[in-house]
N, C-alpha and C positions, 0 to 999 in steps of 0.2 A: 216438390221435392228435392231436383238437380240442382234449384237455381239456390237453396238453403242452405246444400250441401258445400256450393263451390263457395259461400260468402263465408258460411266457418271454416273452411280451408283457408281461404284468403287471409283472414282475421289471424291464423295458428302462424300462416310464412311472416305476416307483419310484425307480429309480436319479437323474434330476436331481433331484427333489424333496426325496431324501435329501443329493442333495450341495448344495443351495440352502440347507438347513438347519444345515450346515454350522457350528460355531461359530467364532470370529474369534479366536485367541488372540494378542497382542500384548506383547511383552517391555521394558519401558521401563528406559534410555535404548536400552541394547542388549543381546543373548544374552552378550554377553563379557563386559560389566560391569551387570550386572542390577542394578535397585530393584525391582521390584514386577510385577509378570506381572499380565495382566487375560485375562479368559475372556469376552467376550461371545456369550448364546445365541441366541434366535431372534428376532429384530425382532416384537414383537404391534401390529398396528393397534389401538387401545381408544377413537377415537371420531374425528371430522371435524368441521370447520367451515367449509363454503365450501372453498378449493384448502387449507386447513390441518388436518394432521391430529394428532394424539395417537398418541404409541406407547412402548412400556413393551419394556426387555428386561433380562432375568437376570446380573449378570455377577458374577464371582469372582474376588477377588484374592489374592493369596498374594502373601505379602513374604520378597523371594529377597535384601533387603541384609545381614542377618547381624547387626541392630540392631534394636530396635524403631521402629514407626514415631510419634513423637509423634503429627504431624499433616500433612497434603500432600493437595493437593488438583489436580486435572487439572479441564481444560475436553476436550471429548467435541464432536468435528464430523464431522458426516454427508454422506454423498457420494452422487448416485447412480449409475446403472453410466456414466451419461456423467461422472465427473468435475466432476458440479455442486454446492456446497454448499446443500444444504434445509435445514439442521436443526444442530442444536446441543442441548448433556444438560451435566451439569456432577458429577465424584467426588469425595467428600470423603470422606478417611479419617483415623480417629484412633486412636491407644495398640493397632493392629495389632502383637502379639508375633512374637520372629525365629520365620519360618518357619509363622507363623498363617496360615491361608485366612480371609476374609470375604465372605460369600454378601450381596448386598441386591437389589435392583428401582430401577432408573433409569427414571423417565420421562423422555423429550425430546418436541421437538417436530420438524414437519418439513413443509414444502410442496410441493406435487405427487407426484414422484413416490416407489416405496417404497427407504426407502434400501437401499445395496448395500454401501459400505465407509463407513469411521470412521478421522479420526485423534486422537493425544492433543495435550493443550498443556499441558507442567507451570503450575501455576496458583500455589500456593504448595510449597514444600521444605522439607526442615530444611537447616541453614544448611554441615550438610557436605556437602551434595549441590549445594548452588551452582554449583561449577565444572563439573558433569555437565550442568547446563543449557545448553542451546544459546542460542546471544546470539537476545535477542527484537527481532525488529525491526517496524514499524511502516510497512504499505503506502498512500503517498497519491500524488493524483492533483493533477499541481499545472498553473496553466494561467495564461495571462496575457491582458491587454489592454493593445495586439492580439496576437494569437498569435504564434507563430511565434519568440519571443527565448531568446536562449542562456541558457540554464540552467547554474546551478551549485551543487552543494550543497556547503558548507564550503570551496570554493574547488575542486573538480574539476568536473570538467563532465560533465554530464547530459543532454547534446543539447538540442532548441528544443524549445521548449512547443504544445501539453499533452505533459503527459512525466509518467510514474511513478516516483515515487522509492522508496526503503526507507531507513530511518533508525531506528534503535537511539534508547534514552531517553536521555534526556538532552537539551540545549540546542544547535541545530544553527541555521546560518543558509543561506538561499536566498537566491543573486542575480542578478538578471534583467540581460541589456544588449540592445537591441535600436538600429543602424544610423539616428541620428537622436532618439533617446529618451536621457534622464538615465538611467544605471546605478542599480540598485535593488538593497537589500539588505531581507528580510523573513526576522525572525526566528522560530524554531519551537521548542516545546518537547513534546516525548514525553514522558508520566506511565506511568506504569506500569500504567494503568487503558485505555490508549488502545488502540483495537485497527484495524486496516486499515481502509479503504476510504471514509476523509475526501478530503476536497478542499481545497486551498487555491488563492486569485485573487488575484491581484497587478493593478493596472492600473501601468504605466507611465507616470510620469513627467513631465512637461512635453518639449517639443522640443530636443535641446540645440544647435539651431542656428537662425539666421535663417530667415526664412521669405518668399521673394523671387515675386509673383505676377504674371506676366506677359500683359498683354494679349488674349494668343492661349489664356487657359486654361492655359496650364503653370504649375507649379509648381515651384519648386527650392529645396532648402534645402542653406544654407552660410553661410559667415561673411561679414557684409556689410564690404568695406574700406574703399572709398571711394565716394560720391557727392558731383555735381559738378554744374555746370549743364548738362553736356552728357550723362553716363555714369554709368554703375552699375555696381562692379565687386566681385564673387565668388569666394570663395574655394570653390569647390566638387571633392570631393576632394585639397585637395591644388592644386589650381590654378587660379589665376586667369584667370575671366571673364567679358569686357565686353561689356554689353548699352547700347545708346542709352535716355536718360531716358527717351523718350515711348513705347517697347516696355515699361517699368513701371508695372502698375497699381495695387500696395501691394505694403508692405513690414512685414514684423512682426517685431521684434526681441526675440530672449531677452534673459532678466536677466543681467550678468555678473559676475564679481567683481572687483574694482579690481584693478590688476595690484603687487604687493609694492612699498612704498615703496625707491629706492634710499640706501643709508647717506650722512649727508650727506660730503659732501669736508671732510677734519683740512685 
């Protein structure tokens, strides 16, 4: 009876270890429209230096396309069990025949925890498969100085800075607007080799309104309308406010464009 119980406990302990080493099978881009199927074996740790670890994994790639694959490559991103990206590798396929299977070992690096899952990102594909490739976008974090500016990407509102935005390949324009500052545009171009994680920082231009500093320490932003011997009139938020001249300590005026000349009378 004791021997049977011992064997039973051994089997229970072996189940999680076996499940943990099960291969990861991924069909790209989908099971319905397969191009290639990858089978990833056990992640083997082969070395470490500080927090950086070196791994290898045996990969089997099967051509399911129905045509020879002249050339294709994929970036492979590895994640911890908490879905934190910890490493990356690269797969390169060349001259893979119809229904042909190739087997190889892929080295990759990782930080900290043991990889638990992975994701594929196509890097280079045959021209016929370009429509099957999902639209590639790069994520950037956009800051403004000062923070809290209204942000638009190609004219579409994105909220207030700091803000993460996603951009496809090509040219884009970030627009920054904030009360009291001149609206500014910042051009951004995303190239095919750019990756997510970058930042954009934009300093808003000079104030758009005149600044009136009162002797009690109050600072007002508005449009100076009239200054005479006894008073100062300022338009703030569309309303005229009048102050005694002796209340005003300092006036700083922004440069304004001259109004267009009126056509000469005929």
